[in-house]
Each structure stands twice: as C-alpha cells, then as structure tokens.
C-alpha positions in Angstrom: 97.2 79.5 119.9 96.4 81.8 117.0 93.8 84.6 117.6 90.4 84.4 116.1 89.6 86.5 113.1 87.7 89.0 115.2 90.7 89.3 117.7 93.2 89.8 114.8 91.0 92.4 113.1 90.6 94.3 116.4 94.3 94.3 117.0 95.0 95.4 113.4 92.4 98.2 113.7 94.0 99.3 116.9 97.5 99.3 115.2 96.0 101.5 112.5 94.5 103.9 115.0 90.9 102.9 114.1 88.0 101.4 115.9 87.3 97.8 115.0 84.5 97.3 112.5 81.0 96.3 113.7 79.6 92.9 112.8 77.5 94.7 110.1 80.5 96.3 108.6 82.4 93.0 108.5 79.4 91.4 106.8 79.3 94.2 104.2 83.0 93.8 103.4 82.6 90.0 103.2 79.7 90.4 100.8 81.8 92.8 98.6 84.7 90.3 98.6 82.3 87.5 97.7 81.0 89.3 94.6 84.5 90.2 93.5 85.8 86.6 94.0 82.8 85.0 92.2 82.9 87.5 89.3 86.5 86.9 88.6 89.3 85.2 90.6 89.6 84.8 94.3 92.5 87.4 94.4 90.0 90.0 93.1 88.3 90.0 96.6 91.0 91.7 98.7 91.9 94.1 95.9 88.3 95.1 95.4 87.9 95.8 99.1 91.1 97.9 99.1 90.0 99.9 96.1 86.6 100.6 97.7 88.4 101.8 100.8 90.8 103.9 98.8 87.9 105.5 96.9 86.1 106.2 100.2 83.1 104.1 99.2 81.1 102.3 101.8 81.2 98.5 101.4 77.5 98.2 100.5 77.8 100.9 97.9 80.9 99.2 96.5 79.2 95.8 96.5 76.3 97.2 94.5 78.7 98.6 91.9 80.6 95.3 91.8 77.3 93.5 91.3 76.3 95.8 88.5 79.7 95.3 86.8 79.5 91.5 87.2 75.8 91.0 86.5 75.5 89.3 89.9 72.3 89.3 92.0 72.4 91.0 95.4 72.5 88.8 98.4 69.1 87.8 99.8 67.7 90.2 102.4 66.0 89.2 105.7 63.0 87.0 105.4 59.7 88.9 105.6 57.7 88.3 108.8 54.9 85.7 108.7 51.5 87.2 108.8 
C-alpha cells in the first residue's frame, strides 16, 4: 500500500534532514501552488513553490506576490464570529 501524502512528505523531509512541515505550512504551500496553477498552467505550481523556497520566501509571502502578478484574489479568510 502506498503511503499517504503526509507520510511521504514526512519521509522526504527526514531524508532532507528537515522537520516535516506543519499543517499550516502545507496549506500555505498548497495555496501558492493553486495561485500559480490557475494563473498559468498546472506545471507552474511546483516550479513556483521551488522558486519561492530558493528565494527564501515564506509561502504566504510568495503567494501574495503570485496573486499580485496574476491579479488573483486572496483565498477567503476564516469566517467572522457571529455576534
């Protein structure tokens, strides 16, 4: 049976000598990938993530830059509490 994405990512992180990403970090990377893929072609997603890492930019900062370049709207934030 193939490992889950989380299991594979944890193994890959260990092989790289890095701690596995938190759920929030994974979400931020996926949001960056989504902006890149929707602004261009699907193959832009992994390359944009790689470029952000190469530049030392946090995924959320890179996503904001990608959104500005593509004219995309940021993903919706959490719902405000009911009053």
